[in-house]
C-alpha positions as CSV (number, residue, x, y, z in Angstrom):
1,M,23.2,100.5,-20.3
2,S,25.0,97.7,-21.8
3,R,23.5,94.2,-21.1
4,R,25.8,91.9,-19.2
5,S,26.0,88.9,-20.8
6,P,26.1,85.6,-18.1
7,P,29.5,84.2,-17.9
8,V,30.4,81.4,-20.0
9,G,30.6,79.3,-17.0
10,F,27.1,79.6,-16.2
11,A,25.3,78.6,-19.1
12,F,27.6,75.5,-18.9
13,L,26.7,74.6,-15.4
14,V,22.9,75.1,-16.1
15,F,23.3,72.8,-18.9
16,I,25.0,70.1,-16.6
17,H,22.4,70.6,-14.0
18,L,19.5,70.5,-16.2
19,F,21.0,67.1,-17.5
20,C,21.6,65.7,-14.3
21,M,18.4,66.4,-13.5
22,K,16.8,64.4,-16.7
23,K,18.9,61.8,-15.7
24,I,17.9,61.3,-11.9
25,F,14.3,61.7,-13.1
26,R,14.4,59.1,-15.5
27,V,16.2,56.5,-13.1
28,S,13.5,57.8,-10.2
29,A,10.9,56.8,-13.0
30,I,12.3,53.3,-13.8
31,A,12.6,52.5,-10.5
32,V,9.0,53.3,-9.2
33,C,7.9,51.2,-12.2
34,M,10.1,48.5,-11.4
35,L,9.4,48.5,-7.9
36,L,5.0,48.8,-8.7
37,V,5.7,45.9,-11.2
38,A,7.7,43.6,-9.0
39,N,5.0,44.5,-6.1
40,F,1.9,43.9,-8.4
41,A,3.3,40.4,-9.6
42,N,3.8,39.3,-5.7
43,A,0.5,40.8,-4.7
44,Q,-1.3,38.9,-7.1
45,K,-1.3,35.3,-6.0
46,I,-4.4,33.3,-7.7
47,G,-5.7,29.6,-6.7
48,Y,-8.5,27.2,-7.6
49,V,-10.3,24.9,-5.8
50,S,-13.3,22.8,-7.4
51,F,-16.7,23.9,-5.6
52,G,-18.7,21.2,-7.2
53,A,-16.4,18.9,-6.2
54,V,-16.2,19.9,-2.5
55,L,-20.2,20.5,-2.1
56,D,-20.8,16.8,-3.3
57,M,-18.8,15.4,-0.2
58,M,-20.2,18.0,2.2
59,P,-22.5,15.6,4.8
60,E,-25.3,18.0,4.2
61,R,-25.8,17.2,0.2
62,A,-27.7,14.4,1.4
63,G,-30.4,15.8,3.3
64,L,-30.5,18.6,0.8
65,A,-31.1,15.9,-2.0
66,K,-34.2,14.6,0.2
67,Q,-35.5,17.9,1.2
68,I,-36.0,19.0,-2.4
69,Q,-37.3,15.5,-3.5
70,D,-40.0,16.2,-0.8
71,F,-40.6,19.3,-1.9
72,Q,-41.1,18.7,-5.7
73,K,-43.4,15.8,-5.0
74,P,-46.3,17.6,-5.0
75,F,-45.5,19.4,-8.2
76,I,-45.0,16.0,-9.7
77,T,-48.3,14.8,-8.8
78,A,-50.3,17.3,-9.7
79,L,-48.4,17.6,-13.6
80,R,-49.6,13.9,-13.6
81,A,-52.8,14.3,-12.7
82,M,-52.8,17.1,-15.0
83,Q,-51.3,14.7,-17.7
84,A,-53.9,12.3,-17.0
85,N,-56.8,14.5,-17.7
86,Y,-55.6,15.7,-20.6
87,Q,-54.8,12.7,-21.9
88,A,-58.6,11.4,-21.3
89,K,-60.0,14.3,-22.9
90,D,-57.3,13.9,-26.0
91,A,-58.7,10.2,-26.6
92,A,-62.6,11.1,-26.0
93,Y,-61.6,13.9,-28.8
94,T,-60.1,11.7,-31.2
95,K,-63.1,8.8,-30.4
96,T,-65.9,11.7,-31.3
97,K,-63.8,13.8,-33.4
98,A,-65.6,12.2,-36.8
99,H,-69.1,12.7,-35.2
100,L,-68.5,16.7,-34.2
101,T,-69.5,19.2,-36.1
102,K,-66.5,21.8,-37.1
103,L,-67.6,24.2,-34.6
104,M,-67.4,21.8,-31.6
105,R,-64.4,20.5,-32.9
106,A,-62.8,23.6,-33.1
107,Q,-64.2,24.4,-29.4
108,K,-62.2,21.0,-28.1
109,E,-59.3,21.8,-30.0
110,R,-59.0,25.0,-27.8
111,E,-59.9,23.3,-24.7
112,L,-56.8,20.8,-24.9
113,A,-54.9,23.7,-26.0
114,G,-56.0,25.7,-22.9
115,I,-55.1,22.1,-20.9
116,Q,-51.3,22.0,-22.5
117,N,-50.7,25.5,-22.2
118,A,-51.7,25.5,-18.3
119,M,-49.5,22.6,-17.9
120,Q,-46.7,24.0,-19.4
121,T,-46.9,27.3,-17.4
122,Y,-47.5,25.1,-14.3
123,S,-44.4,23.0,-15.0
124,T,-42.4,26.6,-15.3
125,Q,-43.9,27.7,-12.2
126,A,-43.2,24.6,-10.5
127,Q,-39.7,24.2,-11.8
128,Q,-38.7,28.0,-10.9
129,K,-40.0,27.2,-7.0
130,V,-38.4,24.4,-6.8
131,E,-35.1,26.6,-8.1
132,A,-35.8,28.8,-5.2
133,K,-36.3,26.2,-2.3
134,Q,-32.7,24.7,-4.0
135,A,-31.0,27.7,-3.9
136,E,-32.4,28.8,-0.2
137,L,-31.7,25.5,1.0
138,A,-28.3,25.5,-0.5
139,K,-27.2,28.6,1.1
140,P,-26.0,27.7,4.4
141,M,-23.9,24.9,2.8
142,L,-22.6,27.6,0.1
143,N,-21.9,29.7,2.9
144,R,-19.9,27.7,4.7
145,L,-18.1,26.4,1.9
146,K,-17.3,30.0,0.4
147,F,-16.0,30.9,4.4
148,A,-13.7,27.7,4.3
149,V,-12.3,28.6,1.2
150,A,-11.8,32.4,2.3
151,L,-10.2,31.0,5.5
152,V,-7.6,28.4,3.5
153,A,-6.8,31.4,0.8
154,N,-6.1,33.7,3.7
155,E,-4.1,31.4,5.6
156,K,-1.8,30.8,2.3
157,G,-1.4,34.4,0.9
158,Y,-4.0,33.8,-2.0
159,T,-5.5,37.0,-3.1
160,H,-8.0,35.3,-5.8
161,V,-9.7,31.8,-5.4
162,I,-11.4,30.2,-8.8
163,D,-14.0,27.6,-8.9
164,S,-12.0,25.0,-11.1
165,T,-15.8,23.5,-11.7
166,Q,-16.4,26.3,-14.7
167,P,-14.0,25.6,-17.3
168,I,-12.2,28.8,-17.6
169,L,-9.0,27.5,-16.2
170,L,-6.5,27.0,-19.2
171,V,-3.2,26.8,-16.7
172,A,-3.4,25.8,-13.4
173,P,-0.3,24.5,-11.4
174,D,-1.1,21.8,-9.1
175,E,0.3,23.8,-6.1
176,D,-2.2,26.6,-6.4
177,N,-5.0,23.8,-5.8
178,L,-6.9,24.6,-2.4
179,M,-8.9,21.5,-2.6
180,A,-7.4,19.6,-0.2
181,A,-6.5,22.7,2.4
182,V,-10.5,23.4,2.1
183,K,-11.6,19.8,2.3
184,A,-9.6,19.9,5.8
185,K,-10.7,23.2,6.9
186,L,-14.4,21.3,6.4
187,G,-13.6,18.3,8.0
188,L,-14.0,16.2,4.9
189,K,-12.2,13.3,3.5
């Protein structure tokens, strides 16, 4: 049996069909990309606010500073007593140094170095405790500020808000500054 070749018109129709499908696919792909880019550009709205400036205006800030001062007073008093003890022992050592044996000098110097190390350790631990207390006391104030920023961002359609206190912003249009709205939300002037 002989094989029949398809009619010439059939090949032409297949060619036209494939050509049109490729064109429709390209146009569809371009349209989808354009929609995605337009949607992405519209979906991203970034605002900024100076958290540090707003925190400084909050009435709780003064009470927080007083509480931190009161909390660190015992640490400062203890450190001053340690320093006075060190200075007294150092003065006594300096006076008697010439009359001490080598072994006694070495012992006194180790004692003074131990006192210095104890003061340094105490100072570091006290600083850590003060910073932890400060974070604990500031948490409600920070949460209140973050909540107000989130409300303002939601009301104004912002998807992201950046803290302008940090020197990250290179370009920041004034219309994206949420400072006034956040202050109003917190009842600040």
